[in-house]
DSSP file (Angstrom, degrees, kcal/mol; ACC not computed):
  #  RESIDUE AA STRUCTURE BP1 BP2  ACC     N-H-->O    O-->H-N    N-H-->O    O-->H-N    TCO  KAPPA ALPHA  PHI   PSI    X-CA   Y-CA   Z-CA
    1    1 A M     >        0   0    0      0, 0.0     4,-2.5     0, 0.0     5,-0.2   0.000 360.0 360.0 360.0 -63.1    0.0    0.0    0.1
    2    2 A L  H  >  +     0   0    0      1,-0.2     4,-2.4     2,-0.2     5,-0.2   0.875 360.0  52.6 -61.4 -38.9    2.7    2.5    1.1
    3    3 A T  H  > S+     0   0    0      2,-0.2     4,-2.3     1,-0.2    -1,-0.2   0.921 110.5  47.2 -67.4 -42.6    5.0    1.4   -1.8
    4    4 A S  H  > S+     0   0    0      2,-0.2     4,-2.0     1,-0.2    -2,-0.2   0.885 114.0  46.2 -71.1 -37.4    2.2    1.9   -4.5
    5    5 A L  H  X S+     0   0    0     -4,-2.5     4,-2.0     2,-0.2    -1,-0.2   0.900 112.4  50.7 -66.4 -41.0    1.2    5.2   -3.2
    6    6 A S  H  X S+     0   0    0     -4,-2.4     4,-2.4    -5,-0.2    -2,-0.2   0.902 110.6  50.3 -59.0 -46.3    4.7    6.4   -3.0
    7    7 A S  H  X S+     0   0    0     -4,-2.3     4,-2.6     2,-0.2    -2,-0.2   0.881 108.2  52.0 -60.2 -41.8    5.3    5.2   -6.5
    8    8 A F  H  X S+     0   0    0     -4,-2.0     4,-2.7     2,-0.2    -2,-0.2   0.947 110.6  46.9 -61.0 -49.8    2.3    7.0   -7.8
    9    9 A I  H  X S+     0   0    0     -4,-2.0     4,-2.5     2,-0.2    -2,-0.2   0.884 113.0  50.1 -59.3 -43.8    3.5   10.3   -6.2
   10   10 A D  H  X S+     0   0    0     -4,-2.4     4,-2.3     2,-0.2    -1,-0.2   0.914 111.3  49.6 -56.0 -45.7    7.1    9.8   -7.6
   11   11 A S  H  X S+     0   0    0     -4,-2.6     4,-2.7     2,-0.2     5,-0.2   0.937 110.4  49.3 -62.5 -48.3    5.6    9.1  -11.0
   12   12 A L  H  X S+     0   0    0     -4,-2.7     4,-2.0     1,-0.2    -2,-0.2   0.955 114.2  45.0 -57.1 -51.2    3.4   12.3  -10.8
   13   13 A N  H  X S+     0   0    0     -4,-2.5     4,-2.2     1,-0.2    53,-0.2   0.849 113.2  51.4 -72.0 -32.5    6.3   14.5   -9.8
   14   14 A H  H  X S+     0   0    0     -4,-2.3     4,-2.3     1,-0.2    -1,-0.2   0.897 112.0  46.7 -68.0 -39.4    8.6   12.8  -12.6
   15   15 A K  H  X S+     0   0    0     -4,-2.7     4,-1.6     2,-0.2    -2,-0.2   0.850 111.8  49.6 -72.8 -31.2    6.0   13.5  -15.3
   16   16 A V  H  X S+     0   0    0     -4,-2.0     4,-2.5    -5,-0.2     5,-0.2   0.922 113.3  49.3 -66.3 -44.1    5.5   17.2  -14.1
   17   17 A S  H  X S+     0   0    0     -4,-2.2     4,-2.2     1,-0.2    -2,-0.2   0.898 108.7  51.2 -64.2 -41.9    9.3   17.5  -14.2
   18   18 A N  H  X S+     0   0    0     -4,-2.3     4,-0.9     2,-0.2    -1,-0.2   0.903 110.7  49.7 -62.7 -40.7    9.6   16.1  -17.7
   19   19 A C  H >< S+     0   0    0     -4,-1.6     3,-0.7     1,-0.2     4,-0.2   0.953 114.6  41.7 -63.1 -50.7    7.0   18.4  -19.0
   20   20 A V  H >X S+     0   0    0     -4,-2.5     3,-1.9     1,-0.2     4,-0.6   0.761 100.2  73.7 -68.5 -26.1    8.6   21.5  -17.5
   21   21 A A  H >X S+     0   0    0     -4,-2.2     3,-1.3     1,-0.3     4,-0.6   0.883  89.4  60.6 -53.5 -37.1   12.1   20.3  -18.5
   22   22 A W  H <X S+     0   0    0     -4,-0.9     4,-1.6    -3,-0.7    -1,-0.3   0.683  90.2  70.7 -67.2 -12.8   11.2   21.2  -22.2
   23   23 A L  H <> S+     0   0    0     -3,-1.9     4,-2.7    -4,-0.2    -1,-0.3   0.855  86.1  65.8 -69.7 -30.0   10.7   24.8  -21.1
   24   24 A T  H <X S+     0   0    0     -3,-1.3     4,-1.7    -4,-0.6    -1,-0.2   0.925 104.5  44.8 -56.4 -50.3   14.5   25.1  -20.6
   25   25 A T  H  X S+     0   0    0     -4,-0.6     4,-2.0     2,-0.2    -1,-0.2   0.861 112.3  49.8 -58.5 -43.0   15.0   24.7  -24.3
   26   26 A L  H  X S+     0   0    0     -4,-1.6     4,-2.4     1,-0.2    -2,-0.2   0.819 107.5  56.0 -64.1 -31.3   12.2   27.1  -25.1
   27   27 A M  H  X S+     0   0    0     -4,-2.7     4,-2.8     2,-0.2    -2,-0.2   0.906 108.1  47.7 -64.9 -43.5   13.8   29.6  -22.7
   28   28 A V  H  X S+     0   0    0     -4,-1.7     4,-2.5     2,-0.2    -2,-0.2   0.926 114.8  45.7 -65.7 -45.9   17.1   29.4  -24.7
   29   29 A I  H  X S+     0   0    0     -4,-2.0     4,-2.3     2,-0.2    -1,-0.2   0.925 114.8  48.5 -66.3 -44.8   15.3   29.8  -28.1
   30   30 A T  H  X S+     0   0    0     -4,-2.4     4,-2.4     2,-0.2    -2,-0.2   0.929 111.3  48.4 -60.4 -49.4   13.2   32.6  -26.7
   31   31 A M  H  X S+     0   0    0     -4,-2.8     4,-2.3     1,-0.2    -2,-0.2   0.912 111.1  50.8 -61.6 -45.4   16.1   34.4  -25.2
   32   32 A F  H  X S+     0   0    0     -4,-2.5     4,-2.5     1,-0.2    -1,-0.2   0.863 110.2  51.6 -56.4 -39.7   18.1   34.1  -28.5
   33   33 A S  H  X S+     0   0    0     -4,-2.3     4,-2.8     2,-0.2     5,-0.2   0.899 106.9  51.9 -62.2 -43.9   15.1   35.5  -30.3
   34   34 A I  H  X S+     0   0    0     -4,-2.4     4,-2.6     2,-0.2    -2,-0.2   0.920 112.1  46.7 -53.4 -50.8   14.9   38.5  -28.0
   35   35 A V  H  X S+     0   0    0     -4,-2.3     4,-2.8     1,-0.2     5,-0.5   0.925 114.0  47.2 -59.6 -47.7   18.6   39.2  -28.6
   36   36 A V  H  X>S+     0   0    0     -4,-2.5     4,-1.9     1,-0.2     5,-0.8   0.914 113.7  46.1 -64.2 -40.8   18.3   38.8  -32.3
   37   37 A L  H  X5S+     0   0    0     -4,-2.8     6,-2.9     3,-0.2     4,-1.0   0.925 117.7  45.0 -68.7 -40.8   15.2   41.0  -32.6
   38   38 A R  H  X5S+     0   0    0     -4,-2.6     4,-0.5     4,-0.3    -2,-0.2   0.963 127.2  23.9 -71.4 -49.7   16.7   43.7  -30.3
   39   39 A Y  H  <5S+     0   0    0     -4,-2.8    -3,-0.2    -5,-0.2    -1,-0.2   0.684 128.8  42.2 -92.1 -18.7   20.1   44.0  -31.7
   40   40 A G  H  <5S+     0   0    0     -4,-1.9    -3,-0.2    -5,-0.5    -2,-0.1   0.792 135.1  14.0 -95.4 -32.6   19.6   42.7  -35.3
   41   41 A F  H  <<S-     0   0    0     -4,-1.0    -3,-0.2    -5,-0.8    -2,-0.2   0.354  95.8-118.6-127.6  -1.8   16.2   44.5  -36.1
   42   42 A N     <  +     0   0    0     -4,-0.5     2,-0.3    -6,-0.3    -4,-0.3   0.844  69.4 136.2  63.5  31.7   15.9   47.1  -33.3
   43   43 A L        -     0   0    0     -6,-2.9     2,-0.3    -7,-0.1    -1,-0.2  -0.862  31.7-175.9-112.7 146.2   12.7   45.5  -32.1
   44   44 A G        -     0   0    0     -2,-0.3     2,-0.4    -3,-0.1    -9,-0.0  -0.984   9.6-165.8-141.6 152.4   11.7   44.7  -28.5
   45   45 A S     >  -     0   0    0     -2,-0.3     4,-2.3     1,-0.1     5,-0.2  -0.944  10.9-165.6-138.4 116.2    8.8   42.9  -26.8
   46   46 A I  H  > S+     0   0    0     -2,-0.4     4,-2.7     1,-0.2    85,-0.2   0.894  95.0  55.3 -68.0 -40.4    8.0   43.2  -23.2
   47   47 A A  H  > S+     0   0    0     82,-0.8     4,-1.6     2,-0.2    -1,-0.2   0.870 109.0  49.0 -63.3 -35.2    5.6   40.2  -23.4
   48   48 A L  H  > S+     0   0    0      2,-0.2     4,-1.0     1,-0.2    -2,-0.2   0.947 112.5  47.5 -68.8 -43.8    8.5   38.1  -24.8
   49   49 A Q  H >X S+     0   0    0     -4,-2.3     4,-0.8     1,-0.2     3,-0.7   0.902 111.5  49.8 -61.5 -39.6   10.9   39.2  -22.1
   50   50 A E  H 3X S+     0   0    0     -4,-2.7     4,-2.3     1,-0.2     3,-0.5   0.827  98.6  67.3 -71.9 -26.7    8.4   38.5  -19.5
   51   51 A S  H 3X S+     0   0    0     -4,-1.6     4,-2.6     1,-0.3    -1,-0.2   0.837  95.0  59.6 -59.0 -31.3    7.8   35.0  -20.9
   52   52 A I  H <X S+     0   0    0     -4,-1.0     4,-2.5    -3,-0.7    -1,-0.3   0.911 104.7  47.2 -58.7 -44.1   11.3   34.2  -19.8
   53   53 A T  H  X S+     0   0    0     -4,-0.8     4,-2.8    -3,-0.5    -2,-0.2   0.893 112.9  50.4 -67.3 -40.0   10.4   35.0  -16.2
   54   54 A Y  H  X S+     0   0    0     -4,-2.3     4,-2.3     2,-0.2    -2,-0.2   0.924 112.0  45.7 -63.8 -42.6    7.3   32.8  -16.5
   55   55 A M  H  X S+     0   0    0     -4,-2.6     4,-3.0     2,-0.2     5,-0.2   0.926 112.3  51.4 -65.1 -43.9    9.1   29.9  -18.0
   56   56 A H  H  X S+     0   0    0     -4,-2.5     4,-2.6     1,-0.2     5,-0.3   0.929 110.1  49.4 -56.5 -46.3   11.8   30.2  -15.4
   57   57 A G  H  X S+     0   0    0     -4,-2.8     4,-2.8     1,-0.2     5,-0.4   0.921 110.1  51.7 -55.3 -48.3    9.3   30.2  -12.7
   58   58 A L  H  X S+     0   0    0     -4,-2.3     4,-2.0    -5,-0.2     5,-0.2   0.906 109.6  48.8 -55.6 -47.2    7.6   27.2  -14.1
   59   59 A V  H  X S+     0   0    0     -4,-3.0     4,-1.7     2,-0.2    -2,-0.2   0.966 118.6  38.2 -59.9 -54.7   10.8   25.1  -14.3
   60   60 A F  H  X S+     0   0    0     -4,-2.6     4,-0.7    -5,-0.2    -2,-0.2   0.943 118.9  43.5 -70.9 -41.1   11.9   25.9  -10.8
   61   61 A M  H  < S+     0   0    0     -4,-2.8     4,-0.3    -5,-0.3    -1,-0.2   0.871 120.5  40.1 -70.1 -33.5    8.7   25.8   -8.9
   62   62 A L  H  < S+     0   0    0     -4,-2.0     4,-0.3    -5,-0.4    -1,-0.2   0.661 116.7  48.1 -94.7 -15.3    7.3   22.7  -10.6
   63   63 A A  H  X S+     0   0    0     -4,-1.7     4,-1.9    -5,-0.2    -1,-0.2   0.393  85.7  88.4-101.6   1.2   10.5   20.7  -10.7
   64   64 A I  H  X S+     0   0    0     -4,-0.7     4,-1.5     1,-0.2    -1,-0.1   0.910  86.7  51.8 -68.3 -38.0   11.5   21.2   -7.1
   65   65 A A  H  > S+     0   0    0     -4,-0.3     4,-2.3     1,-0.2    -1,-0.2   0.888 109.3  50.5 -61.2 -41.6    9.5   18.1   -5.9
   66   66 A H  H  > S+     0   0    0     -4,-0.3     4,-2.2   -53,-0.2    -1,-0.2   0.911 105.3  56.0 -65.6 -40.3   11.3   16.0   -8.5
   67   67 A T  H  <>S+     0   0    0     -4,-1.9     5,-3.2     1,-0.2     6,-0.5   0.896 107.9  48.9 -61.3 -39.0   14.7   17.3   -7.3
   68   68 A L  H ><5S+     0   0    0     -4,-1.5     3,-1.6     3,-0.2    -1,-0.2   0.915 108.0  56.3 -60.6 -44.5   13.7   16.0   -3.7
   69   69 A K  H 3<5S+     0   0    0     -4,-2.3    -2,-0.2     1,-0.3    -1,-0.2   0.896 111.6  40.8 -57.5 -42.2   12.7   12.7   -5.3
   70   70 A I  T 3<5S-     0   0    0     -4,-2.2    -1,-0.3    -5,-0.1    -2,-0.2   0.244 115.3-115.2 -98.5  18.0   16.1   12.1   -6.8
   71   71 A D  T < 5 +     0   0    0     -3,-1.6    -3,-0.2    -5,-0.2    -2,-0.1   0.902  68.4 141.6  52.1  49.6   17.9   13.5   -3.7
   72   72 A G      < +     0   0    0     -5,-3.2    -4,-0.2    -6,-0.1     2,-0.1   0.458  31.7 105.0 -96.8  -4.0   19.3   16.5   -5.6
   73   73 A H  S    S-     0   0    0     -6,-0.5     2,-0.2     1,-0.1    -9,-0.0  -0.445  82.5 -94.9 -77.0 154.1   19.0   19.0   -2.9
   74   74 A V        -     0   0    0     -2,-0.1     2,-0.4     1,-0.0    -1,-0.1  -0.463  36.3-156.4 -67.5 134.9   22.1   20.2   -1.0
   75   75 A R        -     0   0    0     -2,-0.2    -1,-0.0     1,-0.1     0, 0.0  -0.884  17.3-174.5-111.1 139.5   22.7   18.4    2.2
   76   76 A V        +     0   0    0     -2,-0.4     2,-0.5     4,-0.0    -1,-0.1   0.586  55.9 108.0-106.1 -11.3   24.8   20.0    4.9
   77   77 A D        -     0   0    0      1,-0.2     4,-0.4     2,-0.1    -2,-0.1  -0.572  48.1-171.0 -76.6 116.6   24.8   16.9    7.1
   78   78 A I  S    S+     0   0    0     -2,-0.5     4,-0.4     1,-0.2    -1,-0.2   0.642  83.3  54.4 -82.5 -18.1   28.3   15.4    7.0
   79   79 A F  S >> S+     0   0    0      1,-0.2     4,-1.0     2,-0.1     3,-0.7   0.784  87.6  77.9 -82.9 -28.5   27.2   12.3    8.8
   80   80 A Y  G >4 S+     0   0    0      1,-0.3     3,-0.5     2,-0.2    -1,-0.2   0.822  90.4  53.3 -52.9 -41.2   24.4   11.3    6.5
   81   81 A Q  G 34 S+     0   0    0     -4,-0.4    -1,-0.3     1,-0.2    -2,-0.1   0.829 108.5  49.5 -65.2 -34.9   26.6    9.9    3.8
   82   82 A R  G <4 S+     0   0    0     -3,-0.7    -1,-0.2    -4,-0.4    -2,-0.2   0.619  93.9  92.9 -82.7 -12.3   28.4    7.5    6.2
   83   83 A W  S << S-     0   0    0     -4,-1.0     2,-0.0    -3,-0.5    -3,-0.0  -0.370  76.5-116.0 -78.7 160.9   25.2    6.1    7.8
   84   84 A G     >  -     0   0    0     -2,-0.1     4,-2.2     1,-0.0     5,-0.2  -0.119  42.9 -81.4 -82.4-171.9   23.5    3.0    6.6
   85   85 A D  H  > S+     0   0    0      1,-0.2     4,-2.1     2,-0.2     5,-0.1   0.874 128.4  48.9 -63.5 -38.6   20.1    2.8    5.1
   86   86 A K  H  > S+     0   0    0      2,-0.2     4,-2.1     1,-0.2    -1,-0.2   0.858 110.0  51.1 -75.5 -28.6   18.3    2.8    8.3
   87   87 A G  H  > S+     0   0    0      2,-0.2     4,-2.2     1,-0.2    -2,-0.2   0.919 113.2  45.8 -63.2 -47.3   20.2    5.7    9.7
   88   88 A R  H  X S+     0   0    0     -4,-2.2     4,-3.0     2,-0.2     5,-0.2   0.873 109.2  55.4 -61.6 -38.0   19.4    7.7    6.6
   89   89 A A  H  X S+     0   0    0     -4,-2.1     4,-2.8    -5,-0.2     5,-0.2   0.932 108.5  49.2 -65.8 -46.4   15.8    6.6    6.7
   90   90 A W  H  X S+     0   0    0     -4,-2.1     4,-2.4     2,-0.2     5,-0.3   0.898 111.6  47.9 -59.9 -41.6   15.6    8.0   10.3
   91   91 A V  H  X S+     0   0    0     -4,-2.2     4,-3.4     2,-0.2     5,-0.3   0.953 116.0  44.2 -63.5 -48.2   17.1   11.3    9.2
   92   92 A S  H  X S+     0   0    0     -4,-3.0     4,-2.6     1,-0.2     5,-0.2   0.926 114.3  50.8 -63.8 -41.7   14.7   11.6    6.2
   93   93 A L  H  X S+     0   0    0     -4,-2.8     4,-2.4     2,-0.2     5,-0.2   0.933 116.8  37.8 -61.0 -53.7   11.8   10.5    8.3
   94   94 A I  H  X S+     0   0    0     -4,-2.4     4,-2.8    -5,-0.2     5,-0.3   0.928 117.6  50.9 -67.4 -45.5   12.4   13.1   11.1
   95   95 A G  H  X>S+     0   0    0     -4,-3.4     5,-1.9    -5,-0.3     4,-1.8   0.902 113.9  44.1 -59.1 -41.3   13.5   15.8    8.7
   96   96 A S  I  <>S+     0   0    0     -4,-2.6     5,-2.7    -5,-0.3    -2,-0.2   0.952 118.7  42.6 -72.4 -48.5   10.3   15.4    6.5
   97   97 A L  I  <5S+     0   0    0     -4,-2.4    -2,-0.2    -5,-0.2    -1,-0.2   0.897 124.7  33.2 -70.4 -39.3    7.9   15.2    9.4
   98   98 A C  I  <5S+     0   0    0     -4,-2.8    -1,-0.2    -5,-0.2    -2,-0.2   0.693 136.3  10.2 -91.0 -19.1    9.4   18.0   11.5
   99   99 A L  I  X5S+     0   0    0     -4,-1.8     4,-2.0    -5,-0.3    -3,-0.2   0.715 121.9  45.6-120.9 -60.6   10.7   20.4    8.9
  100  100 A L  I  ><S+     0   0    0     -5,-1.9     4,-2.4     1,-0.2     5,-0.2   0.951 114.4  42.4 -65.0 -56.5    9.6   19.7    5.3
  101  101 A L  H  ><S+     0   0    0     -5,-2.7     4,-1.9     1,-0.2     5,-0.2   0.870 114.7  49.4 -60.9 -38.2    5.9   19.0    5.7
  102  102 A P  H  > S+     0   0    0      0, 0.0     4,-2.6     0, 0.0    -1,-0.2   0.905 110.7  50.0 -61.9 -41.5    5.2   21.7    8.1
  103  103 A V  H  X S+     0   0    0     -4,-2.0     4,-2.5     1,-0.2    -2,-0.2   0.935 110.4  51.3 -67.5 -39.6    6.9   24.2    6.0
  104  104 A C  H  X S+     0   0    0     -4,-2.4     4,-1.8     2,-0.2    -1,-0.2   0.878 111.4  46.5 -63.9 -38.0    4.9   23.1    2.9
  105  105 A V  H  X S+     0   0    0     -4,-1.9     4,-2.6     2,-0.2    -1,-0.2   0.885 112.2  52.4 -68.7 -38.5    1.5   23.4    4.8
  106  106 A F  H  X S+     0   0    0     -4,-2.6     4,-3.0    -5,-0.2     5,-0.3   0.932 109.1  48.7 -66.6 -43.2    2.7   26.8    6.0
  107  107 A I  H  X S+     0   0    0     -4,-2.5     4,-1.9     2,-0.2    -2,-0.2   0.902 113.3  46.6 -63.2 -41.3    3.5   28.0    2.5
  108  108 A I  H  X S+     0   0    0     -4,-1.8     4,-1.1     2,-0.2    -2,-0.2   0.949 117.0  45.1 -63.7 -49.4    0.1   26.8    1.2
  109  109 A Y  H  X S+     0   0    0     -4,-2.6     4,-0.5     1,-0.2     3,-0.3   0.931 116.7  43.2 -58.3 -49.7   -1.6   28.5    4.2
  110  110 A I  H  X S+     0   0    0     -4,-3.0     4,-0.6     1,-0.2    -1,-0.2   0.819 117.1  46.2 -74.0 -32.0    0.3   31.8    4.0
  111  111 A S  H  X S+     0   0    0     -4,-1.9     4,-2.8    -5,-0.3     5,-0.4   0.626  89.9  86.5 -90.7 -11.6    0.1   32.1    0.1
  112  112 A W  H  X S+     0   0    0     -4,-1.1     4,-3.0    -3,-0.3    -1,-0.2   0.928  92.8  39.8 -53.9 -55.4   -3.6   31.3   -0.2
  113  113 A D  H  X S+     0   0    0     -4,-0.5     4,-3.5     1,-0.2     5,-0.3   0.920 114.7  54.7 -62.1 -42.9   -4.9   34.7    0.3
  114  114 A Y  H  X S+     0   0    0     -4,-0.6     4,-1.5     1,-0.2    -2,-0.2   0.906 113.0  40.7 -58.8 -43.2   -2.2   36.3   -1.7
  115  115 A V  H  X S+     0   0    0     -4,-2.8     4,-3.0     2,-0.2     5,-0.3   0.935 113.0  55.1 -73.9 -44.4   -2.9   34.1   -4.7
  116  116 A Q  H  X S+     0   0    0     -4,-3.0     4,-2.2    -5,-0.4    -2,-0.2   0.951 107.5  51.2 -57.6 -48.5   -6.8   34.5   -4.2
  117  117 A T  H  X S+     0   0    0     -4,-3.5     4,-0.8     1,-0.2    -1,-0.2   0.885 109.9  48.6 -54.1 -40.0   -6.4   38.3   -4.3
  118  118 A S  H ><>S+     0   0    0     -4,-1.5     5,-2.1    -5,-0.3     3,-0.8   0.929 113.1  47.1 -64.9 -47.2   -4.4   38.1   -7.5
  119  119 A W  H ><5S+     0   0    0     -4,-3.0     3,-0.7     1,-0.2    -2,-0.2   0.816 100.6  68.9 -65.5 -29.8   -7.0   35.9   -9.1
  120  120 A S  H 3<5S+     0   0    0     -4,-2.2    -1,-0.2     1,-0.3    -2,-0.2   0.814 118.3  20.0 -63.6 -28.6   -9.9   38.1   -7.8
  121  121 A Y  T <<5S-     0   0    0     -3,-0.8    -1,-0.3    -4,-0.8    -2,-0.2   0.144 108.2-116.7-124.1  20.0   -8.9   40.9  -10.3
  122  122 A L  T < 5 -     0   0    0     -3,-0.7    -3,-0.2    -4,-0.3    12,-0.1   0.910  37.3-134.7  42.3  63.1   -6.9   38.7  -12.6
  123  123 A E      < -     0   0    0     -5,-2.1    12,-2.0    10,-0.1    11,-0.5  -0.154  29.6-174.6 -49.3 128.8   -3.6   40.5  -11.9
  124  124 A G        -     0   0    0      1,-0.2     8,-0.3     9,-0.2     7,-0.1  -0.569  34.3 -57.1-118.6-177.6   -1.6   41.4  -15.0
  125  125 A S        -     0   0    0      6,-1.0    -1,-0.2    -2,-0.2     4,-0.1  -0.160  32.7-141.3 -58.0 145.7    1.7   42.8  -15.9
  126  126 A R  S    S+     0   0    0      2,-0.1     2,-0.4    -3,-0.1    -1,-0.1   0.529  82.7  84.2 -85.6  -6.6    2.6   46.3  -14.6
  127  127 A E  S >  S-     0   0    0      4,-0.1     3,-1.6   -81,-0.0     2,-0.3  -0.777  91.3-111.2 -96.6 141.7    4.3   47.0  -18.0
  128  128 A A  T 3  S+     0   0    0     -2,-0.4   -82,-0.2     1,-0.3     3,-0.1  -0.546 107.0  17.5 -70.3 132.3    2.4   48.1  -20.9
  129  129 A G  T 3  S+     0   0    0     -2,-0.3   -82,-0.8     1,-0.2    -1,-0.3   0.617  99.4 128.2  76.5  13.5    2.4   45.3  -23.5
  130  130 A G  S <  S-     0   0    0     -3,-1.6     2,-0.4   -84,-0.2    -1,-0.2  -0.357  71.2 -74.6 -89.9 179.4    3.4   42.7  -20.8
  131  131 A L        -     0   0    0    -85,-0.2     2,-1.1     1,-0.1    -6,-1.0  -0.583  32.5-145.4 -79.0 133.0    1.6   39.4  -20.1
  132  132 A D  S    S+     0   0    0     -2,-0.4    -1,-0.1    -8,-0.3    -8,-0.1  -0.321  77.0  90.0 -91.2  52.7   -1.6   39.7  -18.3
  133  133 A A    >>  +     0   0    0     -2,-1.1     4,-1.5     2,-0.1     3,-0.8   0.045  32.5 126.2-140.3  34.1   -1.2   36.5  -16.4
  134  134 A V  H 3> S+     0   0    0    -11,-0.5     4,-2.9    -3,-0.3     5,-0.3   0.911  75.3  64.0 -49.3 -45.6    0.7   37.4  -13.1
  135  135 A F  H 3> S+     0   0    0    -12,-2.0     4,-1.1     1,-0.2    -1,-0.2   0.838 103.4  47.0 -52.7 -37.8   -2.2   35.7  -11.3
  136  136 A L  H <4 S+     0   0    0     -3,-0.8     4,-0.4   -13,-0.2    -1,-0.2   0.850 110.2  51.9 -65.0 -40.5   -1.1   32.3  -12.9
  137  137 A L  H >< S+     0   0    0     -4,-1.5     3,-1.3    -3,-0.2    -2,-0.2   0.895 109.7  48.9 -65.5 -46.5    2.5   32.9  -12.1
  138  138 A K  H >< S+     0   0    0     -4,-2.9     3,-1.9     1,-0.3    -1,-0.2   0.794  99.9  67.8 -68.2 -28.4    1.5   33.5   -8.4
  139  139 A S  T 3X S+     0   0    0     -4,-1.1     4,-1.5    -5,-0.3    -1,-0.3   0.693  84.2  74.3 -64.2 -18.4   -0.6   30.3   -8.5
  140  140 A L  H <> S+     0   0    0     -3,-1.3     4,-2.7    -4,-0.4    -1,-0.3   0.718  84.3  68.4 -69.6 -16.5    2.7   28.3   -8.8
  141  141 A I  H <> S+     0   0    0     -3,-1.9     4,-2.0     2,-0.2    -1,-0.2   0.968 106.0  32.9 -72.7 -51.0    3.4   29.0   -5.1
  142  142 A P  H  > S+     0   0    0      0, 0.0     4,-2.8     0, 0.0     5,-0.2   0.863 119.2  57.0 -72.6 -30.7    0.8   26.9   -3.5
  143  143 A L  H  X S+     0   0    0     -4,-1.5     4,-2.1     2,-0.2    -2,-0.2   0.935 108.6  46.5 -59.5 -43.9    1.1   24.4   -6.5
  144  144 A M  H  X S+     0   0    0     -4,-2.7     4,-2.9     1,-0.2     5,-0.2   0.947 112.6  49.0 -60.1 -49.2    4.8   24.0   -5.7
  145  145 A A  H  X S+     0   0    0     -4,-2.0     4,-2.6    -5,-0.2    -2,-0.2   0.913 110.9  49.7 -59.5 -42.1    4.2   23.6   -2.1
  146  146 A T  H  X S+     0   0    0     -4,-2.8     4,-2.0     2,-0.2    -1,-0.2   0.901 112.3  47.6 -66.8 -37.2    1.5   21.0   -2.7
  147  147 A L  H  X S+     0   0    0     -4,-2.1     4,-2.5     2,-0.2    -2,-0.2   0.913 114.4  46.9 -63.0 -45.3    3.8   19.0   -5.1
  148  148 A L  H  X S+     0   0    0     -4,-2.9     4,-1.9     2,-0.2    -2,-0.2   0.824 110.0  53.6 -68.4 -35.1    6.6   19.2   -2.5
  149  149 A L  H  X S+     0   0    0     -4,-2.6     4,-1.8    -5,-0.2    -1,-0.2   0.882 110.2  47.6 -66.4 -40.7    4.2   18.2    0.3
  150  150 A L  H  X S+     0   0    0     -4,-2.0     4,-1.7     1,-0.2    -2,-0.2   0.918 111.7  48.6 -70.2 -43.7    3.2   15.1   -1.7
  151  151 A Q  H  X S+     0   0    0     -4,-2.5     4,-1.9     2,-0.2    -2,-0.2   0.852 110.9  52.9 -65.7 -33.5    6.8   14.2   -2.5
  152  152 A G  H  X S+     0   0    0     -4,-1.9     4,-1.6     2,-0.2    -1,-0.2   0.862 106.7  50.4 -65.3 -35.0    7.6   14.7    1.2
  153  153 A L  H  X S+     0   0    0     -4,-1.8     4,-2.1     2,-0.2    -2,-0.2   0.833 109.9  52.8 -69.9 -32.8    4.8   12.3    2.1
  154  154 A S  H  X S+     0   0    0     -4,-1.7     4,-2.1     2,-0.2    -2,-0.2   0.861 108.7  48.9 -65.7 -36.3    6.4    9.9   -0.5
  155  155 A E  H  X S+     0   0    0     -4,-1.9     4,-2.3     2,-0.2    -2,-0.2   0.849 108.7  52.7 -73.1 -32.6    9.7   10.2    1.2
  156  156 A V  H  X S+     0   0    0     -4,-1.6     4,-2.6     2,-0.2    -2,-0.2   0.918 110.0  49.5 -60.9 -47.9    8.1    9.6    4.6
  157  157 A M  H  X S+     0   0    0     -4,-2.1     4,-2.4     1,-0.2    -2,-0.2   0.923 111.3  48.7 -64.0 -43.0    6.5    6.3    3.2
  158  158 A K  H  X S+     0   0    0     -4,-2.1     4,-2.6     2,-0.2     5,-0.2   0.917 110.8  50.2 -63.3 -42.7    9.8    5.2    1.8
  159  159 A S  H  X S+     0   0    0     -4,-2.3     4,-2.9     1,-0.2    -2,-0.2   0.928 110.3  50.4 -56.4 -46.5   11.6    5.8    5.1
  160  160 A I  H  X S+     0   0    0     -4,-2.6     4,-2.2     1,-0.2    -2,-0.2   0.894 111.0  47.6 -62.7 -44.0    8.9    3.9    6.9
  161  161 A C  H  X>S+     0   0    0     -4,-2.4     4,-3.2     2,-0.2     5,-0.5   0.934 113.0  49.9 -62.6 -43.4    9.3    0.9    4.4
  162  162 A T  H  X5S+     0   0    0     -4,-2.6     4,-2.2     1,-0.2    -2,-0.2   0.919 111.7  47.8 -66.3 -42.3   13.1    1.0    4.8
  163  163 A L  H  <5S+     0   0    0     -4,-2.9    -1,-0.2    -5,-0.2    -2,-0.2   0.922 118.1  42.5 -65.3 -37.8   12.8    1.1    8.7
  164  164 A R  H  <5S+     0   0    0     -4,-2.2    -2,-0.2    -5,-0.2    -1,-0.2   0.923 130.9  20.5 -72.3 -47.2   10.3   -1.8    8.5
  165  165 A N  H  <5S-     0   0    0     -4,-3.2    -3,-0.2    -5,-0.2    -2,-0.2   0.620  93.4-127.3-106.5 -13.5   12.0   -4.1    6.0
  166  166 A G     << +     0   0    0     -4,-2.2     2,-0.4    -5,-0.5    -4,-0.2   0.651  64.1 135.4  75.2  12.6   15.6   -2.8    6.1
  167  167 A V        -     0   0    0     -6,-0.4    -1,-0.3   -82,-0.1    -2,-0.2  -0.831  60.6-108.5 -98.9 135.3   15.6   -2.3    2.3
  168  168 A A              0   0    0     -2,-0.4    -1,-0.1     1,-0.2   -82,-0.0  -0.182 360.0 360.0 -63.9 148.4   17.0    0.8    0.9
  169  169 A R              0   0    0    -84,-0.1    -1,-0.2   -14,-0.0   -10,-0.1   0.440 360.0 360.0 -76.1 360.0   14.6    3.3   -0.6
């Protein structure tokens, strides 16, 4: 039960990450186009420039949970690497339950009114000719926290399975 639910969450975050990974290529092409248009043809587009910020936000906010899944976050703990599977499982379990999950819940709670206010008047760009979708960009905050919360729960489940069975996650 825990393993299948954990696998489902891992799969979800992997699919989200794969989708937004393509935005990095699109960001490079868009940035190249902005430079060519500006310096080659003396043309500029605020919307095109803002699209880089939107894509950048999408990549980082929606891929953060996958980074946790593949253990890609920076660790400061010098002992963690030397410990066995059960020691690592305890650190992950306690860290997730005491730090990660409460922070995710807090981010969702604290950002809800902020995002809701932005949606209430469909907040747009402050720049003339900019993208009128700031409300969508702000919606990434609770979405990111939700995906990270789910991945944190998956890590908790994996840690519990490791502690029960002694099998590495």
